[in-house]
TORLUMDO-918787 format. One record per residue (C-alpha): residue number from 1; residue in one letter; x, y, z. Coordinates in steps of 0.5 Angstrom, whole numbers, always signed. Layout:
% residues N
<site><nr>NUM</nr><rest>A</rest><xx>X</xx><yy>Y</yy><zz>Z</zz></site>
...
//
This chain:
% residues 288
<site><nr>1</nr><rest>M</rest><xx>+0</xx><yy>+0</yy><zz>+0</zz></site>
<site><nr>2</nr><rest>T</rest><xx>+3</xx><yy>+7</yy><zz>-2</zz></site>
<site><nr>3</nr><rest>K</rest><xx>+4</xx><yy>+13</yy><zz>+3</zz></site>
<site><nr>4</nr><rest>A</rest><xx>-1</xx><yy>+17</yy><zz>-1</zz></site>
<site><nr>5</nr><rest>S</rest><xx>-7</xx><yy>+11</yy><zz>+0</zz></site>
<site><nr>6</nr><rest>L</rest><xx>-5</xx><yy>+10</yy><zz>+7</zz></site>
<site><nr>7</nr><rest>E</rest><xx>-6</xx><yy>+17</yy><zz>+9</zz></site>
<site><nr>8</nr><rest>R</rest><xx>-12</xx><yy>+17</yy><zz>+5</zz></site>
<site><nr>9</nr><rest>I</rest><xx>-15</xx><yy>+11</yy><zz>+9</zz></site>
<site><nr>10</nr><rest>F</rest><xx>-13</xx><yy>+15</yy><zz>+16</zz></site>
<site><nr>11</nr><rest>F</rest><xx>-16</xx><yy>+21</yy><zz>+14</zz></site>
<site><nr>12</nr><rest>A</rest><xx>-22</xx><yy>+18</yy><zz>+12</zz></site>
<site><nr>13</nr><rest>A</rest><xx>-22</xx><yy>+14</yy><zz>+18</zz></site>
<site><nr>14</nr><rest>L</rest><xx>-22</xx><yy>+20</yy><zz>+23</zz></site>
<site><nr>15</nr><rest>L</rest><xx>-27</xx><yy>+24</yy><zz>+19</zz></site>
<site><nr>16</nr><rest>S</rest><xx>-32</xx><yy>+18</yy><zz>+20</zz></site>
<site><nr>17</nr><rest>I</rest><xx>-30</xx><yy>+18</yy><zz>+27</zz></site>
<site><nr>18</nr><rest>L</rest><xx>-32</xx><yy>+26</yy><zz>+28</zz></site>
<site><nr>19</nr><rest>L</rest><xx>-38</xx><yy>+25</yy><zz>+24</zz></site>
<site><nr>20</nr><rest>S</rest><xx>-41</xx><yy>+19</yy><zz>+27</zz></site>
<site><nr>21</nr><rest>G</rest><xx>-38</xx><yy>+19</yy><zz>+34</zz></site>
<site><nr>22</nr><rest>C</rest><xx>-36</xx><yy>+12</yy><zz>+33</zz></site>
<site><nr>23</nr><rest>G</rest><xx>-29</xx><yy>+10</yy><zz>+35</zz></site>
<site><nr>24</nr><rest>S</rest><xx>-30</xx><yy>+3</yy><zz>+32</zz></site>
<site><nr>25</nr><rest>L</rest><xx>-30</xx><yy>+6</yy><zz>+25</zz></site>
<site><nr>26</nr><rest>F</rest><xx>-22</xx><yy>+8</yy><zz>+26</zz></site>
<site><nr>27</nr><rest>Y</rest><xx>-21</xx><yy>+1</yy><zz>+24</zz></site>
<site><nr>28</nr><rest>Y</rest><xx>-20</xx><yy>-2</yy><zz>+17</zz></site>
<site><nr>29</nr><rest>P</rest><xx>-21</xx><yy>-10</yy><zz>+18</zz></site>
<site><nr>30</nr><rest>D</rest><xx>-19</xx><yy>-14</yy><zz>+12</zz></site>
<site><nr>31</nr><rest>S</rest><xx>-20</xx><yy>-21</yy><zz>+11</zz></site>
<site><nr>32</nr><rest>S</rest><xx>-16</xx><yy>-22</yy><zz>+4</zz></site>
<site><nr>33</nr><rest>L</rest><xx>-10</xx><yy>-27</yy><zz>+4</zz></site>
<site><nr>34</nr><rest>Y</rest><xx>-4</xx><yy>-23</yy><zz>+1</zz></site>
<site><nr>35</nr><rest>V</rest><xx>+1</xx><yy>-28</yy><zz>+1</zz></site>
<site><nr>36</nr><rest>D</rest><xx>+0</xx><yy>-36</yy><zz>+0</zz></site>
<site><nr>37</nr><rest>V</rest><xx>+4</xx><yy>-39</yy><zz>+5</zz></site>
<site><nr>38</nr><rest>K</rest><xx>+6</xx><yy>-45</yy><zz>+1</zz></site>
<site><nr>39</nr><rest>N</rest><xx>+10</xx><yy>-40</yy><zz>-3</zz></site>
<site><nr>40</nr><rest>L</rest><xx>+14</xx><yy>-38</yy><zz>+3</zz></site>
<site><nr>41</nr><rest>P</rest><xx>+21</xx><yy>-41</yy><zz>+4</zz></site>
<site><nr>42</nr><rest>T</rest><xx>+19</xx><yy>-41</yy><zz>+12</zz></site>
<site><nr>43</nr><rest>Q</rest><xx>+12</xx><yy>-43</yy><zz>+13</zz></site>
<site><nr>44</nr><rest>P</rest><xx>+8</xx><yy>-41</yy><zz>+19</zz></site>
<site><nr>45</nr><rest>E</rest><xx>+5</xx><yy>-45</yy><zz>+24</zz></site>
<site><nr>46</nr><rest>E</rest><xx>-3</xx><yy>-43</yy><zz>+24</zz></site>
<site><nr>47</nr><rest>I</rest><xx>-5</xx><yy>-42</yy><zz>+31</zz></site>
<site><nr>48</nr><rest>S</rest><xx>-12</xx><yy>-41</yy><zz>+34</zz></site>
<site><nr>49</nr><rest>F</rest><xx>-13</xx><yy>-38</yy><zz>+41</zz></site>
<site><nr>50</nr><rest>Q</rest><xx>-20</xx><yy>-35</yy><zz>+45</zz></site>
<site><nr>51</nr><rest>G</rest><xx>-21</xx><yy>-28</yy><zz>+46</zz></site>
<site><nr>52</nr><rest>S</rest><xx>-24</xx><yy>-25</yy><zz>+52</zz></site>
<site><nr>53</nr><rest>E</rest><xx>-31</xx><yy>-26</yy><zz>+49</zz></site>
<site><nr>54</nr><rest>G</rest><xx>-30</xx><yy>-33</yy><zz>+47</zz></site>
<site><nr>55</nr><rest>E</rest><xx>-29</xx><yy>-31</yy><zz>+40</zz></site>
<site><nr>56</nr><rest>K</rest><xx>-24</xx><yy>-35</yy><zz>+36</zz></site>
<site><nr>57</nr><rest>L</rest><xx>-17</xx><yy>-31</yy><zz>+34</zz></site>
<site><nr>58</nr><rest>T</rest><xx>-12</xx><yy>-33</yy><zz>+29</zz></site>
<site><nr>59</nr><rest>G</rest><xx>-4</xx><yy>-32</yy><zz>+29</zz></site>
<site><nr>60</nr><rest>W</rest><xx>+2</xx><yy>-34</yy><zz>+25</zz></site>
<site><nr>61</nr><rest>Y</rest><xx>+8</xx><yy>-37</yy><zz>+29</zz></site>
<site><nr>62</nr><rest>F</rest><xx>+14</xx><yy>-37</yy><zz>+25</zz></site>
<site><nr>63</nr><rest>H</rest><xx>+20</xx><yy>-41</yy><zz>+27</zz></site>
<site><nr>64</nr><rest>A</rest><xx>+27</xx><yy>-40</yy><zz>+26</zz></site>
<site><nr>65</nr><rest>S</rest><xx>+31</xx><yy>-46</yy><zz>+23</zz></site>
<site><nr>66</nr><rest>E</rest><xx>+36</xx><yy>-46</yy><zz>+29</zz></site>
<site><nr>67</nr><rest>K</rest><xx>+34</xx><yy>-46</yy><zz>+37</zz></site>
<site><nr>68</nr><rest>P</rest><xx>+31</xx><yy>-39</yy><zz>+38</zz></site>
<site><nr>69</nr><rest>R</rest><xx>+35</xx><yy>-34</yy><zz>+42</zz></site>
<site><nr>70</nr><rest>G</rest><xx>+28</xx><yy>-30</yy><zz>+43</zz></site>
<site><nr>71</nr><rest>K</rest><xx>+21</xx><yy>-30</yy><zz>+41</zz></site>
<site><nr>72</nr><rest>I</rest><xx>+17</xx><yy>-24</yy><zz>+39</zz></site>
<site><nr>73</nr><rest>L</rest><xx>+10</xx><yy>-22</yy><zz>+40</zz></site>
<site><nr>74</nr><rest>F</rest><xx>+8</xx><yy>-18</yy><zz>+34</zz></site>
<site><nr>75</nr><rest>F</rest><xx>+3</xx><yy>-13</yy><zz>+34</zz></site>
<site><nr>76</nr><rest>H</rest><xx>+1</xx><yy>-10</yy><zz>+27</zz></site>
<site><nr>77</nr><rest>G</rest><xx>-2</xx><yy>-4</yy><zz>+24</zz></site>
<site><nr>78</nr><rest>N</rest><xx>-9</xx><yy>-2</yy><zz>+22</zz></site>
<site><nr>79</nr><rest>A</rest><xx>-11</xx><yy>-4</yy><zz>+15</zz></site>
<site><nr>80</nr><rest>E</rest><xx>-10</xx><yy>-10</yy><zz>+12</zz></site>
<site><nr>81</nr><rest>N</rest><xx>-8</xx><yy>-16</yy><zz>+16</zz></site>
<site><nr>82</nr><rest>M</rest><xx>-3</xx><yy>-21</yy><zz>+19</zz></site>
<site><nr>83</nr><rest>T</rest><xx>-2</xx><yy>-24</yy><zz>+12</zz></site>
<site><nr>84</nr><rest>A</rest><xx>+1</xx><yy>-17</yy><zz>+9</zz></site>
<site><nr>85</nr><rest>H</rest><xx>+4</xx><yy>-15</yy><zz>+16</zz></site>
<site><nr>86</nr><rest>F</rest><xx>+8</xx><yy>-21</yy><zz>+17</zz></site>
<site><nr>87</nr><rest>A</rest><xx>+13</xx><yy>-19</yy><zz>+12</zz></site>
<site><nr>88</nr><rest>S</rest><xx>+16</xx><yy>-13</yy><zz>+17</zz></site>
<site><nr>89</nr><rest>L</rest><xx>+19</xx><yy>-18</yy><zz>+21</zz></site>
<site><nr>90</nr><rest>Y</rest><xx>+20</xx><yy>-24</yy><zz>+16</zz></site>
<site><nr>91</nr><rest>W</rest><xx>+28</xx><yy>-23</yy><zz>+16</zz></site>
<site><nr>92</nr><rest>I</rest><xx>+29</xx><yy>-24</yy><zz>+23</zz></site>
<site><nr>93</nr><rest>L</rest><xx>+28</xx><yy>-31</yy><zz>+22</zz></site>
<site><nr>94</nr><rest>Q</rest><xx>+35</xx><yy>-31</yy><zz>+20</zz></site>
<site><nr>95</nr><rest>H</rest><xx>+38</xx><yy>-29</yy><zz>+26</zz></site>
<site><nr>96</nr><rest>N</rest><xx>+35</xx><yy>-34</yy><zz>+30</zz></site>
<site><nr>97</nr><rest>Y</rest><xx>+29</xx><yy>-31</yy><zz>+33</zz></site>
<site><nr>98</nr><rest>D</rest><xx>+22</xx><yy>-34</yy><zz>+33</zz></site>
<site><nr>99</nr><rest>Y</rest><xx>+16</xx><yy>-29</yy><zz>+32</zz></site>
<site><nr>100</nr><rest>F</rest><xx>+8</xx><yy>-29</yy><zz>+33</zz></site>
<site><nr>101</nr><rest>I</rest><xx>+4</xx><yy>-25</yy><zz>+29</zz></site>
<site><nr>102</nr><rest>F</rest><xx>-4</xx><yy>-25</yy><zz>+31</zz></site>
<site><nr>103</nr><rest>D</rest><xx>-10</xx><yy>-21</yy><zz>+28</zz></site>
<site><nr>104</nr><rest>Y</rest><xx>-15</xx><yy>-17</yy><zz>+32</zz></site>
<site><nr>105</nr><rest>P</rest><xx>-22</xx><yy>-19</yy><zz>+32</zz></site>
<site><nr>106</nr><rest>G</rest><xx>-25</xx><yy>-17</yy><zz>+25</zz></site>
<site><nr>107</nr><rest>Y</rest><xx>-18</xx><yy>-18</yy><zz>+22</zz></site>
<site><nr>108</nr><rest>G</rest><xx>-17</xx><yy>-24</yy><zz>+17</zz></site>
<site><nr>109</nr><rest>K</rest><xx>-20</xx><yy>-30</yy><zz>+20</zz></site>
<site><nr>110</nr><rest>S</rest><xx>-21</xx><yy>-27</yy><zz>+27</zz></site>
<site><nr>111</nr><rest>E</rest><xx>-28</xx><yy>-27</yy><zz>+29</zz></site>
<site><nr>112</nr><rest>G</rest><xx>-31</xx><yy>-21</yy><zz>+33</zz></site>
<site><nr>113</nr><rest>K</rest><xx>-31</xx><yy>-13</yy><zz>+32</zz></site>
<site><nr>114</nr><rest>P</rest><xx>-25</xx><yy>-9</yy><zz>+33</zz></site>
<site><nr>115</nr><rest>T</rest><xx>-25</xx><yy>-3</yy><zz>+38</zz></site>
<site><nr>116</nr><rest>Q</rest><xx>-20</xx><yy>+0</yy><zz>+43</zz></site>
<site><nr>117</nr><rest>K</rest><xx>-23</xx><yy>-6</yy><zz>+48</zz></site>
<site><nr>118</nr><rest>S</rest><xx>-23</xx><yy>-12</yy><zz>+44</zz></site>
<site><nr>119</nr><rest>T</rest><xx>-16</xx><yy>-10</yy><zz>+40</zz></site>
<site><nr>120</nr><rest>T</rest><xx>-13</xx><yy>-9</yy><zz>+47</zz></site>
<site><nr>121</nr><rest>D</rest><xx>-16</xx><yy>-15</yy><zz>+50</zz></site>
<site><nr>122</nr><rest>S</rest><xx>-14</xx><yy>-19</yy><zz>+44</zz></site>
<site><nr>123</nr><rest>G</rest><xx>-6</xx><yy>-17</yy><zz>+45</zz></site>
<site><nr>124</nr><rest>Q</rest><xx>-7</xx><yy>-20</yy><zz>+52</zz></site>
<site><nr>125</nr><rest>K</rest><xx>-10</xx><yy>-26</yy><zz>+50</zz></site>
<site><nr>126</nr><rest>A</rest><xx>-4</xx><yy>-27</yy><zz>+45</zz></site>
<site><nr>127</nr><rest>L</rest><xx>+1</xx><yy>-25</yy><zz>+50</zz></site>
<site><nr>128</nr><rest>Q</rest><xx>-2</xx><yy>-31</yy><zz>+55</zz></site>
<site><nr>129</nr><rest>W</rest><xx>-2</xx><yy>-36</yy><zz>+49</zz></site>
<site><nr>130</nr><rest>L</rest><xx>+5</xx><yy>-34</yy><zz>+47</zz></site>
<site><nr>131</nr><rest>M</rest><xx>+8</xx><yy>-35</yy><zz>+54</zz></site>
<site><nr>132</nr><rest>Q</rest><xx>+6</xx><yy>-42</yy><zz>+55</zz></site>
<site><nr>133</nr><rest>R</rest><xx>+10</xx><yy>-43</yy><zz>+48</zz></site>
<site><nr>134</nr><rest>N</rest><xx>+17</xx><yy>-44</yy><zz>+50</zz></site>
<site><nr>135</nr><rest>P</rest><xx>+16</xx><yy>-40</yy><zz>+57</zz></site>
<site><nr>136</nr><rest>E</rest><xx>+24</xx><yy>-40</yy><zz>+58</zz></site>
<site><nr>137</nr><rest>V</rest><xx>+25</xx><yy>-37</yy><zz>+52</zz></site>
<site><nr>138</nr><rest>P</rest><xx>+26</xx><yy>-29</yy><zz>+52</zz></site>
<site><nr>139</nr><rest>L</rest><xx>+20</xx><yy>-25</yy><zz>+50</zz></site>
<site><nr>140</nr><rest>V</rest><xx>+20</xx><yy>-19</yy><zz>+46</zz></site>
<site><nr>141</nr><rest>I</rest><xx>+14</xx><yy>-14</yy><zz>+45</zz></site>
<site><nr>142</nr><rest>F</rest><xx>+14</xx><yy>-11</yy><zz>+38</zz></site>
<site><nr>143</nr><rest>G</rest><xx>+9</xx><yy>-6</yy><zz>+35</zz></site>
<site><nr>144</nr><rest>Q</rest><xx>+8</xx><yy>-2</yy><zz>+29</zz></site>
<site><nr>145</nr><rest>S</rest><xx>+3</xx><yy>+4</yy><zz>+28</zz></site>
<site><nr>146</nr><rest>L</rest><xx>-4</xx><yy>+2</yy><zz>+31</zz></site>
<site><nr>147</nr><rest>G</rest><xx>-1</xx><yy>-4</yy><zz>+34</zz></site>
<site><nr>148</nr><rest>G</rest><xx>+5</xx><yy>+0</yy><zz>+37</zz></site>
<site><nr>149</nr><rest>N</rest><xx>+0</xx><yy>+3</yy><zz>+42</zz></site>
<site><nr>150</nr><rest>I</rest><xx>-3</xx><yy>-3</yy><zz>+44</zz></site>
<site><nr>151</nr><rest>A</rest><xx>+4</xx><yy>-6</yy><zz>+45</zz></site>
<site><nr>152</nr><rest>L</rest><xx>+6</xx><yy>-1</yy><zz>+50</zz></site>
<site><nr>153</nr><rest>Y</rest><xx>-1</xx><yy>-2</yy><zz>+54</zz></site>
<site><nr>154</nr><rest>T</rest><xx>+0</xx><yy>-9</yy><zz>+54</zz></site>
<site><nr>155</nr><rest>A</rest><xx>+7</xx><yy>-9</yy><zz>+56</zz></site>
<site><nr>156</nr><rest>A</rest><xx>+5</xx><yy>-4</yy><zz>+62</zz></site>
<site><nr>157</nr><rest>E</rest><xx>-1</xx><yy>-7</yy><zz>+64</zz></site>
<site><nr>158</nr><rest>N</rest><xx>+1</xx><yy>-15</yy><zz>+64</zz></site>
<site><nr>159</nr><rest>K</rest><xx>+7</xx><yy>-15</yy><zz>+68</zz></site>
<site><nr>160</nr><rest>N</rest><xx>+4</xx><yy>-21</yy><zz>+72</zz></site>
<site><nr>161</nr><rest>I</rest><xx>+4</xx><yy>-25</yy><zz>+66</zz></site>
<site><nr>162</nr><rest>A</rest><xx>+11</xx><yy>-23</yy><zz>+63</zz></site>
<site><nr>163</nr><rest>Q</rest><xx>+17</xx><yy>-19</yy><zz>+64</zz></site>
<site><nr>164</nr><rest>P</rest><xx>+20</xx><yy>-18</yy><zz>+56</zz></site>
<site><nr>165</nr><rest>C</rest><xx>+27</xx><yy>-17</yy><zz>+55</zz></site>
<site><nr>166</nr><rest>L</rest><xx>+25</xx><yy>-11</yy><zz>+50</zz></site>
<site><nr>167</nr><rest>V</rest><xx>+19</xx><yy>-7</yy><zz>+48</zz></site>
<site><nr>168</nr><rest>T</rest><xx>+20</xx><yy>-4</yy><zz>+41</zz></site>
<site><nr>169</nr><rest>V</rest><xx>+15</xx><yy>+1</yy><zz>+37</zz></site>
<site><nr>170</nr><rest>E</rest><xx>+15</xx><yy>+4</yy><zz>+31</zz></site>
<site><nr>171</nr><rest>S</rest><xx>+11</xx><yy>+9</yy><zz>+28</zz></site>
<site><nr>172</nr><rest>T</rest><xx>+6</xx><yy>+10</yy><zz>+33</zz></site>
<site><nr>173</nr><rest>F</rest><xx>+3</xx><yy>+14</yy><zz>+38</zz></site>
<site><nr>174</nr><rest>Q</rest><xx>+1</xx><yy>+14</yy><zz>+45</zz></site>
<site><nr>175</nr><rest>S</rest><xx>-6</xx><yy>+18</yy><zz>+45</zz></site>
<site><nr>176</nr><rest>Y</rest><xx>-12</xx><yy>+16</yy><zz>+40</zz></site>
<site><nr>177</nr><rest>R</rest><xx>-14</xx><yy>+23</yy><zz>+42</zz></site>
<site><nr>178</nr><rest>K</rest><xx>-8</xx><yy>+27</yy><zz>+40</zz></site>
<site><nr>179</nr><rest>V</rest><xx>-6</xx><yy>+23</yy><zz>+34</zz></site>
<site><nr>180</nr><rest>A</rest><xx>-13</xx><yy>+25</yy><zz>+31</zz></site>
<site><nr>181</nr><rest>Q</rest><xx>-12</xx><yy>+32</yy><zz>+33</zz></site>
<site><nr>182</nr><rest>R</rest><xx>-5</xx><yy>+32</yy><zz>+30</zz></site>
<site><nr>183</nr><rest>V</rest><xx>-8</xx><yy>+29</yy><zz>+23</zz></site>
<site><nr>184</nr><rest>L</rest><xx>-14</xx><yy>+34</yy><zz>+23</zz></site>
<site><nr>185</nr><rest>A</rest><xx>-9</xx><yy>+40</yy><zz>+24</zz></site>
<site><nr>186</nr><rest>K</rest><xx>-5</xx><yy>+38</yy><zz>+18</zz></site>
<site><nr>187</nr><rest>Q</rest><xx>-11</xx><yy>+39</yy><zz>+13</zz></site>
<site><nr>188</nr><rest>W</rest><xx>-13</xx><yy>+46</yy><zz>+12</zz></site>
<site><nr>189</nr><rest>I</rest><xx>-21</xx><yy>+44</yy><zz>+11</zz></site>
<site><nr>190</nr><rest>T</rest><xx>-21</xx><yy>+40</yy><zz>+18</zz></site>
<site><nr>191</nr><rest>W</rest><xx>-16</xx><yy>+45</yy><zz>+22</zz></site>
<site><nr>192</nr><rest>P</rest><xx>-22</xx><yy>+49</yy><zz>+25</zz></site>
<site><nr>193</nr><rest>V</rest><xx>-25</xx><yy>+42</yy><zz>+28</zz></site>
<site><nr>194</nr><rest>Q</rest><xx>-18</xx><yy>+39</yy><zz>+31</zz></site>
<site><nr>195</nr><rest>W</rest><xx>-21</xx><yy>+40</yy><zz>+38</zz></site>
<site><nr>196</nr><rest>M</rest><xx>-27</xx><yy>+35</yy><zz>+36</zz></site>
<site><nr>197</nr><rest>P</rest><xx>-23</xx><yy>+29</yy><zz>+38</zz></site>
<site><nr>198</nr><rest>Y</rest><xx>-23</xx><yy>+31</yy><zz>+45</zz></site>
<site><nr>199</nr><rest>L</rest><xx>-30</xx><yy>+30</yy><zz>+45</zz></site>
<site><nr>200</nr><rest>V</rest><xx>-32</xx><yy>+24</yy><zz>+41</zz></site>
<site><nr>201</nr><rest>V</rest><xx>-25</xx><yy>+20</yy><zz>+41</zz></site>
<site><nr>202</nr><rest>S</rest><xx>-24</xx><yy>+15</yy><zz>+47</zz></site>
<site><nr>203</nr><rest>D</rest><xx>-17</xx><yy>+15</yy><zz>+51</zz></site>
<site><nr>204</nr><rest>S</rest><xx>-19</xx><yy>+9</yy><zz>+55</zz></site>
<site><nr>205</nr><rest>Y</rest><xx>-14</xx><yy>+4</yy><zz>+52</zz></site>
<site><nr>206</nr><rest>S</rest><xx>-9</xx><yy>+9</yy><zz>+50</zz></site>
<site><nr>207</nr><rest>A</rest><xx>-2</xx><yy>+8</yy><zz>+53</zz></site>
<site><nr>208</nr><rest>E</rest><xx>-1</xx><yy>+15</yy><zz>+55</zz></site>
<site><nr>209</nr><rest>D</rest><xx>-1</xx><yy>+14</yy><zz>+62</zz></site>
<site><nr>210</nr><rest>K</rest><xx>+2</xx><yy>+7</yy><zz>+62</zz></site>
<site><nr>211</nr><rest>I</rest><xx>+9</xx><yy>+8</yy><zz>+59</zz></site>
<site><nr>212</nr><rest>Q</rest><xx>+13</xx><yy>+10</yy><zz>+65</zz></site>
<site><nr>213</nr><rest>K</rest><xx>+11</xx><yy>+3</yy><zz>+68</zz></site>
<site><nr>214</nr><rest>I</rest><xx>+14</xx><yy>-1</yy><zz>+62</zz></site>
<site><nr>215</nr><rest>S</rest><xx>+21</xx><yy>+1</yy><zz>+66</zz></site>
<site><nr>216</nr><rest>P</rest><xx>+26</xx><yy>-3</yy><zz>+68</zz></site>
<site><nr>217</nr><rest>T</rest><xx>+24</xx><yy>-6</yy><zz>+61</zz></site>
<site><nr>218</nr><rest>P</rest><xx>+28</xx><yy>-3</yy><zz>+56</zz></site>
<site><nr>219</nr><rest>L</rest><xx>+24</xx><yy>+1</yy><zz>+51</zz></site>
<site><nr>220</nr><rest>L</rest><xx>+26</xx><yy>+2</yy><zz>+43</zz></site>
<site><nr>221</nr><rest>V</rest><xx>+22</xx><yy>+8</yy><zz>+40</zz></site>
<site><nr>222</nr><rest>I</rest><xx>+23</xx><yy>+8</yy><zz>+32</zz></site>
<site><nr>223</nr><rest>H</rest><xx>+20</xx><yy>+13</yy><zz>+28</zz></site>
<site><nr>224</nr><rest>G</rest><xx>+21</xx><yy>+17</yy><zz>+21</zz></site>
<site><nr>225</nr><rest>N</rest><xx>+22</xx><yy>+24</yy><zz>+20</zz></site>
<site><nr>226</nr><rest>A</rest><xx>+18</xx><yy>+24</yy><zz>+14</zz></site>
<site><nr>227</nr><rest>D</rest><xx>+12</xx><yy>+20</yy><zz>+17</zz></site>
<site><nr>228</nr><rest>P</rest><xx>+6</xx><yy>+22</yy><zz>+13</zz></site>
<site><nr>229</nr><rest>I</rest><xx>+1</xx><yy>+19</yy><zz>+18</zz></site>
<site><nr>230</nr><rest>V</rest><xx>+3</xx><yy>+19</yy><zz>+25</zz></site>
<site><nr>231</nr><rest>S</rest><xx>+8</xx><yy>+25</yy><zz>+25</zz></site>
<site><nr>232</nr><rest>L</rest><xx>+15</xx><yy>+24</yy><zz>+29</zz></site>
<site><nr>233</nr><rest>E</rest><xx>+12</xx><yy>+29</yy><zz>+35</zz></site>
<site><nr>234</nr><rest>N</rest><xx>+8</xx><yy>+23</yy><zz>+37</zz></site>
<site><nr>235</nr><rest>G</rest><xx>+14</xx><yy>+18</yy><zz>+37</zz></site>
<site><nr>236</nr><rest>R</rest><xx>+18</xx><yy>+24</yy><zz>+41</zz></site>
<site><nr>237</nr><rest>D</rest><xx>+12</xx><yy>+24</yy><zz>+46</zz></site>
<site><nr>238</nr><rest>I</rest><xx>+13</xx><yy>+17</yy><zz>+47</zz></site>
<site><nr>239</nr><rest>F</rest><xx>+20</xx><yy>+17</yy><zz>+49</zz></site>
<site><nr>240</nr><rest>A</rest><xx>+19</xx><yy>+23</yy><zz>+53</zz></site>
<site><nr>241</nr><rest>A</rest><xx>+14</xx><yy>+20</yy><zz>+57</zz></site>
<site><nr>242</nr><rest>A</rest><xx>+18</xx><yy>+13</yy><zz>+58</zz></site>
<site><nr>243</nr><rest>A</rest><xx>+23</xx><yy>+12</yy><zz>+64</zz></site>
<site><nr>244</nr><rest>E</rest><xx>+30</xx><yy>+10</yy><zz>+63</zz></site>
<site><nr>245</nr><rest>P</rest><xx>+33</xx><yy>+5</yy><zz>+60</zz></site>
<site><nr>246</nr><rest>K</rest><xx>+30</xx><yy>+8</yy><zz>+53</zz></site>
<site><nr>247</nr><rest>E</rest><xx>+33</xx><yy>+9</yy><zz>+46</zz></site>
<site><nr>248</nr><rest>F</rest><xx>+30</xx><yy>+13</yy><zz>+40</zz></site>
<site><nr>249</nr><rest>S</rest><xx>+32</xx><yy>+11</yy><zz>+33</zz></site>
<site><nr>250</nr><rest>L</rest><xx>+31</xx><yy>+17</yy><zz>+28</zz></site>
<site><nr>251</nr><rest>V</rest><xx>+29</xx><yy>+14</yy><zz>+21</zz></site>
<site><nr>252</nr><rest>E</rest><xx>+32</xx><yy>+20</yy><zz>+16</zz></site>
<site><nr>253</nr><rest>G</rest><xx>+27</xx><yy>+21</yy><zz>+11</zz></site>
<site><nr>254</nr><rest>G</rest><xx>+23</xx><yy>+15</yy><zz>+13</zz></site>
<site><nr>255</nr><rest>G</rest><xx>+16</xx><yy>+14</yy><zz>+12</zz></site>
<site><nr>256</nr><rest>H</rest><xx>+10</xx><yy>+10</yy><zz>+16</zz></site>
<site><nr>257</nr><rest>I</rest><xx>+13</xx><yy>+3</yy><zz>+18</zz></site>
<site><nr>258</nr><rest>Q</rest><xx>+19</xx><yy>+3</yy><zz>+13</zz></site>
<site><nr>259</nr><rest>A</rest><xx>+24</xx><yy>+3</yy><zz>+18</zz></site>
<site><nr>260</nr><rest>F</rest><xx>+26</xx><yy>-5</yy><zz>+16</zz></site>
<site><nr>261</nr><rest>S</rest><xx>+24</xx><yy>-4</yy><zz>+9</zz></site>
<site><nr>262</nr><rest>G</rest><xx>+26</xx><yy>+3</yy><zz>+7</zz></site>
<site><nr>263</nr><rest>D</rest><xx>+32</xx><yy>+6</yy><zz>+5</zz></site>
<site><nr>264</nr><rest>H</rest><xx>+35</xx><yy>+6</yy><zz>+12</zz></site>
<site><nr>265</nr><rest>A</rest><xx>+33</xx><yy>-2</yy><zz>+13</zz></site>
<site><nr>266</nr><rest>S</rest><xx>+40</xx><yy>-5</yy><zz>+14</zz></site>
<site><nr>267</nr><rest>E</rest><xx>+42</xx><yy>+1</yy><zz>+19</zz></site>
<site><nr>268</nr><rest>Q</rest><xx>+35</xx><yy>+0</yy><zz>+23</zz></site>
<site><nr>269</nr><rest>R</rest><xx>+35</xx><yy>-8</yy><zz>+22</zz></site>
<site><nr>270</nr><rest>A</rest><xx>+42</xx><yy>-7</yy><zz>+25</zz></site>
<site><nr>271</nr><rest>K</rest><xx>+40</xx><yy>-3</yy><zz>+31</zz></site>
<site><nr>272</nr><rest>F</rest><xx>+34</xx><yy>-7</yy><zz>+33</zz></site>
<site><nr>273</nr><rest>I</rest><xx>+39</xx><yy>-14</yy><zz>+33</zz></site>
<site><nr>274</nr><rest>S</rest><xx>+44</xx><yy>-10</yy><zz>+37</zz></site>
<site><nr>275</nr><rest>A</rest><xx>+38</xx><yy>-8</yy><zz>+42</zz></site>
<site><nr>276</nr><rest>L</rest><xx>+36</xx><yy>-15</yy><zz>+42</zz></site>
<site><nr>277</nr><rest>E</rest><xx>+43</xx><yy>-18</yy><zz>+43</zz></site>
<site><nr>278</nr><rest>K</rest><xx>+44</xx><yy>-13</yy><zz>+49</zz></site>
<site><nr>279</nr><rest>N</rest><xx>+38</xx><yy>-14</yy><zz>+53</zz></site>
<site><nr>280</nr><rest>C</rest><xx>+36</xx><yy>-21</yy><zz>+51</zz></site>
<site><nr>281</nr><rest>S</rest><xx>+42</xx><yy>-25</yy><zz>+50</zz></site>
<site><nr>282</nr><rest>N</rest><xx>+44</xx><yy>-26</yy><zz>+57</zz></site>
<site><nr>283</nr><rest>L</rest><xx>+38</xx><yy>-29</yy><zz>+59</zz></site>
<site><nr>284</nr><rest>K</rest><xx>+37</xx><yy>-37</yy><zz>+58</zz></site>
<site><nr>285</nr><rest>T</rest><xx>+34</xx><yy>-40</yy><zz>+52</zz></site>
<site><nr>286</nr><rest>V</rest><xx>+32</xx><yy>-47</yy><zz>+51</zz></site>
<site><nr>287</nr><rest>S</rest><xx>+32</xx><yy>-52</yy><zz>+45</zz></site>
<site><nr>288</nr><rest>K</rest><xx>+26</xx><yy>-53</yy><zz>+41</zz></site>
//
């Protein structure tokens, strides 16, 4: 999906929210199959698990070829579904990390309807499922765009379930209201109504007031300074709100969720691997 089409989708979604007062219109669930797994060199294990309302949720578990150095819980972004978003971390298998990506309610094969509550609840259920899989393997939480906010919330509020060795978010935001206001402020036609998200958009499941609780787990924030959808200031806000240890990785000229696929992919992948090795390699791993 191009930058322009992503921006149109996000802009249209925000207008829908403001006109209807219905936060669920923020989501763009898609049931299309974007890749045939039979054509992948490393094929995923398809997983089913139960959501908080008893709905069936689905995910893909990708296995590294050798014993895993860690396992990554991947919270994907808005629009499309995991059959498109999985590609952002497919390269990590070469470094002997497993990863598990799942679809929120209403996305892909997952049942239900996406809302702030249901997407957040599904993140907790995915975490619970993953912690039963090789429980001694170090856990990493990774989220992009919409999924970054859910990942931050999940990491902060579920320390009783898991203690990740690293939390990484890319192209994301800490407040649903604030990100909506900032998108509206960028367009001259909606600039006069940029205050409306504070009336009609809920922040009940925003990570804004939770981010400090992630510490002492290290936090890596990745953001492009040319992101047309979730502007750089949103990533800066997250970094400012976080307690140490934390690191900010700026992607020069980077667009939306392009850190691992754009012009600076080699550099950003290396930084992520370095953060994994620094924070997770000293933890005990087990063979498959």
